[in-house]
Backbone as CSV, one residue per row, in Angstrom:
resi,resn,N_x,N_y,N_z,CA_x,CA_y,CA_z,C_x,C_y,C_z
1,MET,-13.568,-10.532,-22.162,-12.694,-9.655,-21.380,-13.484,-9.091,-20.202
2,GLU,-12.821,-8.965,-19.065,-13.495,-8.440,-17.873,-13.117,-6.976,-17.660
3,LEU,-14.117,-6.129,-17.513,-13.890,-4.722,-17.222,-13.825,-4.543,-15.715
4,PHE,-12.713,-4.000,-15.219,-12.583,-3.776,-13.781,-12.738,-2.295,-13.473
5,ALA,-13.571,-1.998,-12.489,-13.709,-0.639,-11.982,-13.964,-0.730,-10.482
6,TYR,-13.471,0.249,-9.753,-13.697,0.258,-8.311,-15.184,0.435,-8.030
7,ARG,-15.696,-0.368,-7.094,-17.070,-0.208,-6.639,-17.123,-0.482,-5.148
8,GLY,-17.477,0.555,-4.377,-17.658,0.390,-2.950,-19.139,0.330,-2.626
9,LYS,-19.469,0.618,-1.373,-20.876,0.626,-0.977,-21.616,1.789,-1.619
10,GLU,-20.886,2.856,-1.916,-21.468,4.023,-2.579,-20.954,4.074,-4.014
11,THR,-21.850,4.225,-4.985,-21.391,4.374,-6.359,-20.734,5.740,-6.539
12,ASN,-19.879,5.846,-7.526,-19.093,7.051,-7.728,-18.971,7.348,-9.217
13,PHE,-19.248,8.574,-9.600,-19.285,8.981,-10.997,-18.046,8.558,-11.780
14,GLY,-16.855,8.885,-11.263,-15.639,8.582,-11.994,-15.474,7.101,-12.277
15,ASP,-15.818,6.267,-11.313,-15.684,4.823,-11.484,-16.796,4.258,-12.369
16,GLU,-18.021,4.716,-12.145,-19.149,4.229,-12.942,-19.048,4.668,-14.398
17,LEU,-18.292,5.733,-14.634,-18.088,6.202,-16.006,-17.492,5.108,-16.879
18,ASN,-16.745,4.184,-16.270,-16.189,3.060,-17.026,-17.269,2.315,-17.797
19,TYR,-18.352,1.974,-17.119,-19.392,1.161,-17.747,-20.116,1.942,-18.841
20,TRP,-20.294,3.233,-18.637,-20.956,4.087,-19.630,-20.067,4.265,-20.863
21,LEU,-18.795,4.543,-20.642,-17.893,4.896,-21.734,-17.483,3.690,-22.576
22,TRP,-17.024,2.634,-21.913,-16.472,1.513,-22.672,-17.549,0.716,-23.403
23,ASP,-18.747,0.678,-22.887,-19.839,0.015,-23.614,-20.123,0.711,-24.940
24,ARG,-19.835,2.009,-25.008,-20.064,2.764,-26.235,-18.858,2.712,-27.181
25,LEU,-17.659,2.704,-26.625,-16.455,2.679,-27.456,-16.054,1.262,-27.861
26,LEU,-16.352,0.293,-26.994,-15.976,-1.103,-27.243,-17.179,-2.010,-27.018
27,PRO,-18.237,-1.843,-27.794,-19.442,-2.648,-27.571,-19.171,-4.141,-27.753
28,GLY,-19.675,-4.921,-26.808,-19.558,-6.367,-26.888,-18.278,-6.954,-26.329
29,TYR,-17.315,-6.102,-25.984,-16.022,-6.604,-25.515,-16.085,-7.224,-24.120
30,PHE,-17.021,-6.771,-23.312,-16.987,-7.156,-21.898,-18.162,-8.049,-21.508
31,GLU,-18.635,-8.825,-22.465,-19.786,-9.690,-22.200,-19.393,-11.017,-21.569
32,LYS,-18.127,-11.420,-21.742,-17.668,-12.662,-21.116,-16.193,-12.536,-20.772
33,SER,-15.771,-13.286,-19.768,-14.386,-13.224,-19.312,-13.530,-14.234,-20.078
34,ASP,-12.316,-13.806,-20.466,-11.417,-14.696,-21.184,-10.005,-14.692,-20.590
35,GLY,-9.913,-14.271,-19.336,-8.603,-14.221,-18.691,-7.898,-12.898,-18.840
36,ASN,-8.570,-11.917,-19.482,-8.010,-10.579,-19.644,-8.788,-9.590,-18.782
37,LEU,-8.057,-8.726,-18.077,-8.658,-7.737,-17.178,-8.363,-6.346,-17.720
38,PHE,-9.412,-5.584,-18.038,-9.270,-4.262,-18.648,-9.321,-3.201,-17.556
39,LEU,-8.264,-2.383,-17.481,-8.146,-1.338,-16.465,-8.172,0.015,-17.157
40,GLY,-9.321,0.688,-17.108,-9.503,1.947,-17.812,-9.436,3.161,-16.904
41,ILE,-10.594,3.705,-16.566,-10.647,4.939,-15.775,-10.496,4.620,-14.288
42,GLY,-9.653,5.392,-13.617,-9.544,5.263,-12.168,-8.150,4.920,-11.681
43,SER,-7.970,5.025,-10.375,-6.687,4.689,-9.741,-6.712,3.213,-9.360
44,VAL,-6.716,2.356,-10.375,-6.970,0.929,-10.167,-5.774,0.057,-10.526
45,LEU,-4.581,0.646,-10.542,-3.382,-0.157,-10.765,-2.935,-0.722,-9.422
46,TYR,-3.678,-1.717,-8.970,-3.461,-2.339,-7.668,-2.416,-3.451,-7.756
47,ASP,-1.856,-3.795,-6.615,-0.971,-4.955,-6.549,-1.749,-6.233,-6.263
48,SER,-3.059,-6.114,-6.106,-3.887,-7.247,-5.674,-4.652,-7.923,-6.806
49,HIS,-4.475,-7.464,-8.052,-5.152,-8.124,-9.162,-4.614,-9.550,-9.309
50,PRO,-5.468,-10.514,-9.651,-5.024,-11.911,-9.777,-3.812,-12.028,-10.699
51,PRO,-2.728,-12.617,-10.221,-1.494,-12.663,-11.019,-1.633,-13.434,-12.326
52,GLN,-2.571,-14.387,-12.386,-2.701,-15.204,-13.594,-3.426,-14.480,-14.716
53,LEU,-4.131,-13.373,-14.407,-4.868,-12.640,-15.431,-3.960,-11.665,-16.169
54,LYS,-4.226,-11.467,-17.435,-3.526,-10.450,-18.222,-4.156,-9.105,-17.904
55,LYS,-3.367,-8.176,-17.377,-3.875,-6.849,-17.031,-3.630,-5.896,-18.206
56,ILE,-4.713,-5.388,-18.786,-4.624,-4.495,-19.936,-4.895,-3.074,-19.442
57,VAL,-3.880,-2.239,-19.470,-3.964,-0.886,-18.905,-4.262,0.107,-20.017
58,PHE,-5.399,0.791,-19.877,-5.828,1.735,-20.902,-6.244,3.048,-20.237
59,GLY,-5.235,3.715,-19.650,-5.478,5.037,-19.074,-5.605,5.086,-17.579
60,ALA,-5.474,3.956,-16.903,-5.599,3.931,-15.448,-4.374,4.566,-14.792
61,GLY,-4.494,4.834,-13.492,-3.398,5.448,-12.762,-3.124,4.756,-11.446
62,TYR,-2.016,5.150,-10.829,-1.653,4.658,-9.499,-1.744,5.815,-8.524
63,ALA,-2.383,5.574,-7.371,-2.569,6.655,-6.394,-2.151,6.264,-4.985
64,GLY,-1.482,5.129,-4.835,-1.010,4.742,-3.519,-2.040,4.065,-2.645
65,TYR,-3.177,3.665,-3.214,-4.205,2.999,-2.418,-3.796,1.574,-2.042
66,THR,-2.845,0.989,-2.797,-2.242,-0.302,-2.456,-0.738,-0.159,-2.658
67,ASP,0.009,-1.213,-2.347,1.419,-1.221,-2.695,1.557,-1.194,-4.215
68,LEU,2.723,-0.829,-4.688,2.959,-0.776,-6.128,2.857,-2.169,-6.750
69,PRO,2.202,-2.280,-7.889,2.179,-3.574,-8.581,3.520,-3.820,-9.275
70,THR,3.839,-5.068,-9.472,5.022,-5.432,-10.245,4.612,-5.616,-11.701
71,ILE,5.136,-4.776,-12.571,4.772,-4.831,-13.981,5.629,-5.904,-14.664
72,ASP,4.991,-7.019,-15.005,5.691,-8.123,-15.649,5.012,-8.464,-16.975
73,ASP,5.277,-9.655,-17.490,4.720,-10.044,-18.787,3.213,-10.186,-18.773
74,ASN,2.608,-10.238,-17.592,1.152,-10.331,-17.499,0.484,-8.957,-17.471
75,TRP,1.256,-7.935,-17.772,0.710,-6.574,-17.890,0.943,-6.091,-19.317
76,LYS,-0.107,-5.585,-19.953,-0.016,-4.968,-21.274,-0.432,-3.509,-21.112
77,VAL,0.538,-2.589,-21.178,0.272,-1.172,-20.922,0.186,-0.414,-22.243
78,TYR,-1.015,0.039,-22.594,-1.191,0.902,-23.761,-0.865,2.347,-23.389
79,PHE,-1.407,2.793,-22.280,-1.042,4.105,-21.740,-1.560,4.222,-20.319
80,VAL,-0.956,5.161,-19.578,-1.375,5.408,-18.196,-1.817,6.864,-18.057
81,ARG,-2.387,7.159,-16.908,-3.028,8.465,-16.690,-2.051,9.634,-16.728
82,GLY,-0.842,9.440,-16.168,0.052,10.577,-16.091,1.496,10.206,-15.822
83,LYS,2.337,11.236,-15.775,3.773,11.051,-15.607,4.115,10.492,-14.227
84,ASN,3.344,10.850,-13.211,3.607,10.333,-11.870,3.435,8.825,-11.832
85,THR,2.382,8.345,-12.484,2.148,6.902,-12.543,3.286,6.207,-13.277
86,ALA,3.699,6.757,-14.415,4.786,6.158,-15.187,6.069,6.090,-14.368
87,GLU,6.351,7.161,-13.645,7.570,7.203,-12.830,7.519,6.159,-11.714
88,LYS,6.380,6.060,-11.035,6.276,5.124,-9.923,6.338,3.674,-10.392
89,LEU,5.771,3.403,-11.566,5.783,2.036,-12.096,7.069,1.709,-12.836
90,LYS,7.923,2.740,-12.990,9.202,2.574,-13.688,8.993,2.102,-15.139
91,ILE,8.067,2.767,-15.819,7.821,2.478,-17.228,8.116,3.735,-18.045
92,ASP,8.164,3.597,-19.345,8.472,4.709,-20.255,7.497,5.865,-20.034
93,VAL,8.026,7.063,-19.802,7.176,8.230,-19.574,6.330,8.537,-20.809
94,GLY,6.748,8.033,-21.967,5.954,8.221,-23.185,4.611,7.515,-23.127
95,LEU,4.456,6.598,-22.171,3.179,5.907,-21.986,2.188,6.741,-21.177
96,ALA,2.646,7.881,-20.681,1.756,8.795,-19.954,1.019,9.658,-20.970
97,VAL,-0.211,9.272,-21.292,-0.993,9.966,-22.323,-2.125,10.778,-21.715
98,GLY,-2.696,10.299,-20.609,-3.778,11.034,-19.967,-4.834,10.111,-19.401
99,ASP,-5.758,10.686,-18.674,-6.888,9.925,-18.130,-7.827,9.555,-19.274
100,SER,-8.183,8.278,-19.355,-8.994,7.830,-20.491,-10.415,8.375,-20.469
101,GLY,-10.794,9.078,-19.402,-12.069,9.791,-19.414,-12.118,10.837,-20.515
102,ILE,-10.939,11.273,-20.982,-10.863,12.240,-22.081,-11.535,11.697,-23.331
103,LEU,-11.613,10.379,-23.443,-12.263,9.766,-24.611,-13.758,10.054,-24.676
104,ILE,-14.300,10.696,-23.679,-15.701,11.107,-23.757,-15.897,12.069,-24.925
105,ARG,-14.797,12.703,-25.367,-14.862,13.607,-26.524,-15.164,12.849,-27.812
106,SER,-14.952,11.541,-27.800,-15.286,10.733,-28.974,-16.783,10.460,-29.062
107,ILE,-17.482,10.693,-27.958,-18.922,10.410,-27.899,-19.732,11.701,-27.859
108,ILE,-19.335,12.614,-26.995,-20.018,13.900,-26.871,-19.184,14.949,-27.600
109,LYS,-19.652,15.403,-28.712,-18.906,16.327,-29.553,-19.084,17.766,-29.077
110,ASP,-18.133,18.614,-29.466,-18.245,20.043,-29.168,-19.421,20.618,-29.946
111,GLU,-20.363,21.167,-29.227,-21.525,21.772,-29.873,-22.170,22.735,-28.886
112,PRO,-22.971,23.686,-29.384,-23.642,24.613,-28.475,-24.484,23.858,-27.441
113,ARG,-24.473,24.336,-26.219,-25.228,23.679,-25.158,-26.050,24.714,-24.397
114,GLU,-27.124,24.247,-23.808,-28.000,25.127,-23.031,-27.485,25.213,-21.603
115,VAL,-27.092,26.400,-21.191,-26.588,26.614,-19.837,-27.746,26.983,-18.918
116,LYS,-27.955,26.173,-17.901,-29.042,26.417,-16.938,-28.530,26.914,-15.595
117,TYR,-27.252,26.649,-15.307,-26.717,26.974,-13.978,-25.472,27.842,-14.110
118,GLU,-25.424,28.911,-13.330,-24.233,29.753,-13.307,-23.046,28.986,-12.733
119,ALA,-23.321,28.150,-11.726,-22.258,27.349,-11.119,-22.858,26.084,-10.530
120,SER,-22.103,24.993,-10.626,-22.496,23.725,-10.017,-21.364,23.233,-9.131
121,TYR,-21.740,22.464,-8.107,-20.726,21.917,-7.197,-20.901,20.414,-7.050
122,MET,-19.780,19.677,-7.184,-19.780,18.235,-6.967,-18.739,17.890,-5.895
123,PRO,-19.165,17.323,-4.776,-18.203,16.875,-3.775,-17.621,15.520,-4.154
124,HIS,-16.573,15.103,-3.477,-16.100,13.725,-3.574,-17.207,12.825,-3.027
125,PHE,-17.301,11.592,-3.527,-18.436,10.758,-3.112,-18.408,10.453,-1.618
126,GLU,-17.208,10.419,-1.011,-17.141,10.209,0.440,-17.622,11.440,1.186
127,SER,-17.346,12.617,0.651,-17.854,13.848,1.259,-19.365,13.938,1.108
128,ALA,-19.866,13.473,-0.027,-21.314,13.488,-0.245,-22.028,12.601,0.766
129,LYS,-21.363,11.524,1.178,-21.980,10.579,2.106,-22.121,11.163,3.509
130,ILE,-21.067,11.791,4.025,-21.123,12.267,5.411,-21.395,13.760,5.514
131,GLY,-21.344,14.457,4.386,-21.519,15.904,4.422,-22.955,16.355,4.222
132,GLU,-23.113,17.665,4.152,-24.425,18.297,3.931,-24.328,19.210,2.711
133,TRP,-23.739,18.689,1.650,-23.419,19.547,0.520,-24.629,20.016,-0.275
134,GLU,-25.652,19.217,-0.318,-26.858,19.670,-1.013,-27.471,20.861,-0.273
135,LYS,-27.453,20.814,1.054,-27.992,21.931,1.841,-27.112,23.170,1.694
136,ILE,-25.788,22.959,1.676,-24.865,24.080,1.480,-25.137,24.756,0.139
137,CYS,-25.335,23.947,-0.890,-25.598,24.493,-2.227,-26.904,25.281,-2.269
138,LYS,-27.917,24.766,-1.602,-29.197,25.482,-1.571,-29.045,26.837,-0.890
139,LYS,-28.208,26.903,0.131,-27.984,28.163,0.846,-27.290,29.201,-0.037
140,THR,-26.528,28.716,-1.023,-25.718,29.616,-1.837,-26.279,29.843,-3.236
141,GLY,-27.301,29.085,-3.612,-27.840,29.201,-4.966,-27.014,28.470,-6.010
142,VAL,-26.114,27.609,-5.562,-25.273,26.826,-6.464,-25.965,25.493,-6.736
143,ASN,-25.935,25.050,-7.987,-26.533,23.773,-8.347,-25.713,22.625,-7.760
144,TYR,-26.383,21.674,-7.143,-25.708,20.537,-6.531,-25.701,19.350,-7.482
145,ILE,-24.518,18.734,-7.644,-24.382,17.511,-8.435,-23.832,16.423,-7.528
146,ASP,-24.594,15.371,-7.367,-24.178,14.276,-6.489,-23.410,13.245,-7.312
147,PRO,-22.162,12.931,-6.940,-21.368,11.965,-7.712,-21.933,10.553,-7.672
148,ARG,-22.936,10.322,-6.809,-23.551,8.989,-6.719,-24.739,8.849,-7.661
149,TRP,-25.103,9.915,-8.350,-26.197,9.849,-9.319,-25.766,9.016,-10.537
150,PRO,-26.726,8.567,-11.359,-26.381,7.870,-12.604,-25.517,8.746,-13.504
151,VAL,-24.649,8.122,-14.258,-23.697,8.837,-15.103,-24.389,9.813,-16.045
152,GLU,-25.468,9.379,-16.682,-26.175,10.245,-17.637,-26.655,11.538,-16.979
153,LYS,-27.154,11.424,-15.764,-27.654,12.609,-15.063,-26.514,13.551,-14.705
154,VAL,-25.405,12.998,-14.234,-24.254,13.837,-13.888,-23.738,14.548,-15.133
155,LEU,-23.622,13.833,-16.234,-23.129,14.443,-17.468,-24.029,15.591,-17.933
156,SER,-25.336,15.384,-17.863,-26.259,16.429,-18.313,-26.155,17.669,-17.432
157,GLU,-25.918,17.466,-16.126,-25.785,18.594,-15.207,-24.470,19.337,-15.430
158,ILE,-23.402,18.609,-15.715,-22.129,19.266,-16.019,-22.264,20.114,-17.278
159,LEU,-22.868,19.541,-18.308,-23.015,20.248,-19.583,-23.926,21.466,-19.469
160,ALA,-24.792,21.473,-18.471,-25.717,22.594,-18.290,-25.148,23.682,-17.376
161,SER,-23.868,23.532,-17.007,-23.243,24.454,-16.055,-22.283,25.417,-16.746
162,LYS,-22.325,26.658,-16.332,-21.385,27.657,-16.837,-20.030,27.498,-16.163
163,LEU,-20.057,27.061,-14.893,-18.842,26.848,-14.109,-19.014,25.574,-13.298
164,MET,-18.017,24.699,-13.348,-18.033,23.455,-12.591,-17.035,23.559,-11.450
165,ILE,-17.530,23.477,-10.216,-16.685,23.469,-9.028,-16.718,22.049,-8.483
166,SER,-15.556,21.447,-8.273,-15.588,20.022,-7.938,-14.444,19.596,-7.023
167,GLU,-14.807,18.856,-5.984,-13.828,18.156,-5.148,-13.539,16.785,-5.759
168,ALA,-14.471,16.293,-6.579,-14.308,15.006,-7.254,-13.436,15.197,-8.491
169,MET,-12.349,14.447,-8.599,-11.406,14.652,-9.696,-12.052,14.470,-11.058
170,HIS,-12.901,13.467,-11.210,-13.499,13.254,-12.528,-14.601,14.266,-12.838
171,GLY,-15.078,14.972,-11.849,-15.947,16.102,-12.131,-15.183,17.145,-12.927
172,VAL,-13.914,17.354,-12.565,-13.057,18.304,-13.268,-12.562,17.729,-14.597
173,ILE,-12.111,16.473,-14.587,-11.573,15.876,-15.815,-12.609,15.879,-16.933
174,ILE,-13.845,15.507,-16.604,-14.890,15.459,-17.634,-15.334,16.858,-18.020
175,ALA,-15.435,17.757,-17.044,-15.767,19.147,-17.379,-14.716,19.715,-18.333
176,ASP,-13.457,19.468,-18.035,-12.377,19.975,-18.889,-12.462,19.382,-20.286
177,ALA,-12.698,18.079,-20.367,-12.795,17.424,-21.678,-13.946,17.968,-22.504
178,LEU,-15.033,18.373,-21.810,-16.212,18.907,-22.489,-16.192,20.432,-22.569
179,ARG,-15.067,21.026,-22.163,-14.847,22.468,-22.264,-15.779,23.286,-21.385
180,VAL,-16.066,22.763,-20.204,-16.807,23.513,-19.180,-15.780,24.036,-18.179
181,PRO,-15.593,25.340,-18.038,-14.605,25.868,-17.103,-14.829,25.327,-15.687
182,TRP,-13.727,25.107,-14.974,-13.807,24.434,-13.677,-12.920,25.091,-12.630
183,GLN,-13.301,24.848,-11.395,-12.464,25.186,-10.241,-12.274,23.899,-9.436
184,ALA,-11.036,23.590,-9.120,-10.739,22.384,-8.355,-10.724,22.691,-6.859
185,ILE,-11.488,21.922,-6.104,-11.486,22.019,-4.649,-10.511,20.985,-4.103
186,GLU,-9.575,21.416,-3.301,-8.620,20.474,-2.722,-9.364,19.401,-1.933
187,PRO,-9.164,18.120,-2.296,-9.871,17.059,-1.587,-9.665,17.142,-0.082
188,TYR,-10.773,17.006,0.649,-10.708,17.137,2.095,-9.848,16.034,2.698
189,ASP,-9.925,14.830,2.127,-9.114,13.712,2.575,-7.782,13.753,1.830
190,PRO,-6.654,13.906,2.537,-5.344,13.997,1.867,-5.014,12.796,0.987
191,ASN,-5.606,11.640,1.261,-5.348,10.439,0.464,-5.730,10.602,-0.996
192,HIS,-6.616,11.577,-1.299,-7.129,11.726,-2.664,-6.497,12.888,-3.430
193,ARG,-5.406,13.432,-2.934,-4.849,14.646,-3.550,-3.798,14.404,-4.624
194,ASP,-2.886,13.464,-4.393,-1.751,13.304,-5.302,-2.170,12.945,-6.729
195,LYS,-3.249,12.189,-6.874,-3.630,11.722,-8.215,-4.025,12.860,-9.149
196,TRP,-4.436,13.990,-8.589,-4.782,15.131,-9.436,-3.568,15.580,-10.259
197,GLN,-2.400,15.596,-9.624,-1.200,16.037,-10.321,-0.809,15.049,-11.413
198,ASP,-1.183,13.805,-11.261,-0.918,12.788,-12.272,-1.660,13.139,-13.560
199,TRP,-2.956,13.409,-13.444,-3.752,13.796,-14.620,-3.239,15.085,-15.234
200,SER,-2.977,16.090,-14.394,-2.619,17.420,-14.909,-1.228,17.434,-15.537
201,SER,-0.362,16.467,-15.170,1.017,16.472,-15.672,1.087,16.328,-17.183
202,VAL,0.171,15.567,-17.768,0.185,15.338,-19.217,-0.303,16.560,-19.974
203,LEU,-1.285,17.246,-19.412,-1.863,18.422,-20.079,-1.150,19.712,-19.684
204,ASP,-0.123,19.596,-18.842,0.625,20.770,-18.362,-0.298,21.806,-17.723
205,VAL,-1.237,21.321,-16.936,-2.166,22.209,-16.228,-1.639,22.468,-14.828
206,GLU,-1.537,23.711,-14.461,-1.201,24.061,-13.079,-2.522,24.302,-12.343
207,ILE,-2.899,23.357,-11.512,-4.204,23.416,-10.853,-4.189,24.449,-9.730
208,SER,-5.109,25.390,-9.794,-5.258,26.387,-8.731,-6.283,25.868,-7.725
209,PHE,-5.814,25.018,-6.824,-6.722,24.434,-5.853,-7.298,25.489,-4.918
210,GLN,-8.595,25.348,-4.665,-9.282,26.172,-3.674,-9.615,25.311,-2.462
211,LYS,-9.541,25.897,-1.296,-9.905,25.181,-0.075,-11.289,25.633,0.365
212,LEU,-12.188,24.668,0.456,-13.573,25.004,0.779,-13.921,24.684,2.223
213,GLY,-13.305,23.676,2.788,-13.591,23.327,4.179,-14.725,22.334,4.312
214,ALA,-15.095,22.061,5.546,-16.130,21.069,5.851,-17.514,21.665,5.656
215,SER,-18.471,20.801,5.289,-19.852,21.256,5.140,-20.598,21.197,6.459
216,ASN,-20.199,20.270,7.311,-20.886,20.117,8.597,-19.889,19.723,9.684
217,ALA,-20.398,19.615,10.911,-19.541,19.289,12.038,-18.904,17.913,11.898
218,LEU,-19.616,16.994,11.275,-19.111,15.643,11.120,-17.864,15.622,10.231
219,GLU,-17.909,16.339,9.127,-16.732,16.423,8.259,-15.587,17.140,8.974
220,TRP,-15.907,18.140,9.759,-14.870,18.874,10.486,-14.168,17.951,11.481
221,ILE,-14.927,17.127,12.194,-14.331,16.168,13.137,-13.431,15.190,12.386
222,ALA,-13.899,14.722,11.225,-13.101,13.790,10.426,-11.772,14.414,10.023
223,SER,-11.772,15.726,9.754,-10.552,16.399,9.310,-9.471,16.407,10.373
224,LEU,-9.846,16.183,11.622,-8.872,16.144,12.720,-8.226,14.772,12.863
225,CYS,-8.694,13.815,12.066,-8.277,12.417,12.265,-7.720,11.767,11.006
226,TRP,-7.246,12.561,10.022,-6.816,11.953,8.763,-5.691,10.947,8.958
227,ASN,-4.844,11.146,9.965,-3.738,10.212,10.188,-4.136,9.018,11.044
228,LYS,-5.417,8.938,11.357,-5.938,7.805,12.138,-7.097,7.206,11.351
229,ARG,-6.734,6.373,10.358,-7.716,5.900,9.394,-8.822,5.068,10.027
230,ARG,-8.534,4.365,11.122,-9.590,3.575,11.772,-10.713,4.467,12.267
231,ILE,-10.343,5.654,12.751,-11.362,6.593,13.223,-12.176,7.114,12.039
232,ILE,-11.503,7.403,10.933,-12.193,7.878,9.726,-13.201,6.842,9.258
233,TYR,-12.779,5.589,9.195,-13.683,4.526,8.742,-14.858,4.363,9.703
234,ALA,-14.599,4.532,11.007,-15.676,4.420,11.998,-16.679,5.558,11.838
235,ILE,-16.185,6.763,11.553,-17.067,7.919,11.340,-17.954,7.680,10.123
236,ARG,-17.346,7.204,9.034,-18.121,6.952,7.812,-19.152,5.848,8.019
237,LYS,-18.805,4.876,8.824,-19.707,3.758,9.073,-20.876,4.166,9.946
238,ARG,-20.639,5.097,10.863,-21.672,5.482,11.836,-22.212,6.885,11.593
239,GLU,-22.119,7.339,10.347,-22.466,8.732,10.061,-23.921,9.070,10.390
240,LYS,-24.849,8.134,10.226,-26.251,8.425,10.511,-26.463,8.688,12.004
241,SER,-25.843,7.884,12.835,-25.960,8.079,14.277,-25.295,9.375,14.709
242,LEU,-24.132,9.671,14.133,-23.395,10.874,14.496,-24.129,12.143,14.048
243,ARG,-24.874,12.054,12.955,-25.681,13.197,12.530,-26.714,13.555,13.594
244,ARG,-27.325,12.526,14.153,-28.362,12.761,15.172,-27.778,13.405,16.427
245,LEU,-26.474,13.272,16.616,-25.813,13.844,17.793,-25.279,15.250,17.520
246,GLY,-25.686,15.822,16.396,-25.273,17.187,16.073,-24.295,17.300,14.936
247,GLY,-23.961,16.182,14.307,-22.983,16.195,13.226,-23.450,16.884,11.966
248,CYS,-24.746,17.200,11.869,-25.272,17.815,10.657,-25.245,19.345,10.702
249,PHE,-24.706,19.918,11.774,-24.632,21.379,11.890,-23.824,21.965,10.733
250,LEU,-24.417,22.899,9.981,-23.750,23.479,8.815,-22.674,24.472,9.229
251,MET,-21.593,24.513,8.433,-20.469,25.394,8.730,-20.640,26.716,7.974
252,PRO,-20.891,27.817,8.677,-21.141,29.114,8.024,-20.003,29.580,7.118
253,LYS,-18.747,29.329,7.504,-17.622,29.780,6.682,-17.623,29.110,5.310
254,THR,-18.034,27.858,5.281,-18.060,27.126,4.010,-19.133,27.689,3.087
255,ILE,-20.257,28.073,3.667,-21.325,28.700,2.871,-20.808,29.980,2.229
256,SER,-20.110,30.793,3.019,-19.572,32.054,2.492,-18.529,31.813,1.408
257,LYS,-17.661,30.828,1.608,-16.610,30.538,0.628,-17.199,30.072,-0.693
258,LEU,-18.219,29.211,-0.635,-18.812,28.701,-1.868,-19.500,29.827,-2.635
259,ARG,-20.118,30.751,-1.922,-20.738,31.905,-2.593,-19.695,32.686,-3.396
260,VAL,-18.532,32.880,-2.802,-17.461,33.631,-3.469,-16.938,32.858,-4.677
261,LEU,-16.685,31.565,-4.495,-16.151,30.751,-5.578,-17.101,30.711,-6.769
262,ALA,-18.392,30.673,-6.501,-19.388,30.574,-7.571,-19.399,31.810,-8.462
263,LYS,-18.849,32.901,-7.962,-18.792,34.131,-8.753,-17.449,34.303,-9.455
264,GLY,-16.556,33.337,-9.240,-15.220,33.427,-9.809,-15.132,32.831,-11.206
265,ARG,-13.912,32.804,-11.727,-13.661,32.263,-13.057,-13.064,30.868,-12.937
266,GLY,-13.245,30.088,-13.978,-12.731,28.733,-13.971,-11.490,28.575,-14.845
267,GLN,-10.902,27.391,-14.762,-9.749,27.029,-15.570,-10.163,26.112,-16.712
268,LEU,-9.292,26.006,-17.708,-9.396,24.992,-18.755,-7.989,24.632,-19.192
269,SER,-7.785,23.386,-19.557,-6.503,23.004,-20.131,-6.385,23.603,-21.531
270,ASP,-5.166,23.626,-22.041,-4.925,24.105,-23.400,-5.588,23.158,-24.402
271,ILE,-6.384,23.691,-25.306,-7.152,22.859,-26.230,-6.236,22.041,-27.134
272,ASN,-5.075,22.566,-27.487,-4.170,21.820,-28.350,-3.601,20.599,-27.632
273,LYS,-3.257,20.759,-26.366,-2.744,19.626,-25.587,-3.849,18.592,-25.349
274,LEU,-5.057,19.074,-25.117,-6.184,18.163,-24.936,-6.446,17.376,-26.216
275,ASN,-6.431,18.061,-27.359,-6.667,17.393,-28.636,-5.573,16.377,-28.949
276,THR,-4.332,16.707,-28.584,-3.219,15.782,-28.809,-3.419,14.510,-27.996
277,ALA,-3.795,14.666,-26.722,-4.030,13.500,-25.863,-5.193,12.677,-26.401
278,HIS,-6.260,13.346,-26.795,-7.440,12.653,-27.301,-7.116,11.884,-28.590
279,GLN,-6.398,12.515,-29.495,-6.047,11.860,-30.755,-5.189,10.623,-30.500
280,LYS,-4.214,10.743,-29.574,-3.360,9.601,-29.259,-4.180,8.452,-28.671
281,MET,-5.148,8.776,-27.820,-6.002,7.742,-27.235,-6.841,7.041,-28.298
282,GLU,-7.358,7.802,-29.245,-8.144,7.187,-30.319,-7.270,6.265,-31.173
283,GLU,-6.023,6.668,-31.416,-5.106,5.810,-32.169,-4.830,4.516,-31.407
284,LEU,-4.614,4.629,-30.102,-4.343,3.450,-29.284,-5.579,2.557,-29.163
285,LEU,-6.754,3.172,-29.240,-7.984,2.378,-29.225,-8.043,1.480,-30.462
286,GLU,-7.615,1.998,-31.598,-7.592,1.193,-32.820,-6.539,0.088,-32.722
287,VAL,-5.403,0.406,-32.102,-4.367,-0.615,-31.893,-4.913,-1.722,-30.997
288,PHE,-5.596,-1.325,-29.943,-6.187,-2.301,-29.022,-7.170,-3.218,-29.761
289,LYS,-7.990,-2.647,-30.623,-8.977,-3.436,-31.355,-8.305,-4.446,-32.290
290,ARG,-7.153,-4.043,-32.850,-6.420,-4.980,-33.702,-5.781,-6.099,-32.872
291,ASP,-5.280,-5.717,-31.678,-4.646,-6.696,-30.804,-5.679,-7.675,-30.222
292,TYR,-6.868,-7.148,-29.945,-7.927,-7.968,-29.344,-9.204,-7.804,-30.157
293,PRO,-9.269,-8.419,-31.320,-10.469,-8.288,-32.155,-11.681,-8.891,-31.452
294,PRO,-12.838,-8.249,-31.593,-14.047,-8.789,-30.950,-14.377,-10.174,-31.467
295,THR,-14.887,-11.022,-30.593,-15.216,-12.392,-30.996,-16.723,-12.557,-31.104
C-alpha cells in the first residue's frame, strides 16, 4: 500500500506526521505498493489522484486546493476530517469522525509532563519560510516551534508548553489531542482558513481566532496580494533577495500582540467529544486491518 502525504519544497509538521504516525499504528503496511493509496492526515482529497488506484480515506479532508474529486467505486471512505468535507463530497455526514491526527492519543498517553515554556508559537510553514518568526519570538520571550523541524522535535516542544499558539492547524490539532491548551492564529493566507472549521465541526469547537499580523515587511507585502496568486508565488520564490531589500524589517505591532497573547488563556475541546472521536477511529483502524490484512 502506498502512503500519500503532501510534500513541497519545505517539509511541514502536519504532513510529515503521516510518516511518524502510520508507521507506528500500521507497521509494515507501506513497504510496497499494491495499487492502493492511503490518504490519512491532511487536505489531500485531490481530484488528481490516479483514477486506477484505490483511494483509501482514513481521516483526510478537502480544502479546495484542487477541484472536487468524484467519489466512485475506486474510493473506500472509512472516515473524513469533518462535516464540511462530507457535505462537499456529498457523502454520509456520519463519516465525519475527525482529523486522524487525533490517533496520536493511541501512542502518546495522558501522563504528567514537564512544562518548560509558558507559551510557544508555531507559524504556518509558508509563514516560517518568508517570515521572521523566530526573531519575533525571541523579542517576546515566547518559545519558537518551527513546523519544518522533525516531527519528534515538534512533539516534544508542544508537550513542554503550557500554552500552544499556532497559525499551523496541526499545531492546534495535536496540542488539543495531547491536552495542551491552545490559541488559534487566523492563517495569514486566506486559502488556509476554511479547513479549520472542518476539523472543529466534529468536536463542536468554536474557534476563537486571534489575528497576529505579519512578522516582517515581506509578509505584509504578501498580504496585499492574496487575490493575485502569481505574485504570492513570486514572493515566496524570491524571498531571499527580497529580504536583502528590506523585507526582513520586523513589525512592532506583531511583537506587542504576541506578548499579550502569550499571557492569555487557551482553548481545549470537550474531553468527552475528543474521546468519542478517538474511540471511533480506533474501531475503524481495526476494521481497516481486517479489510486489508498485512501481507
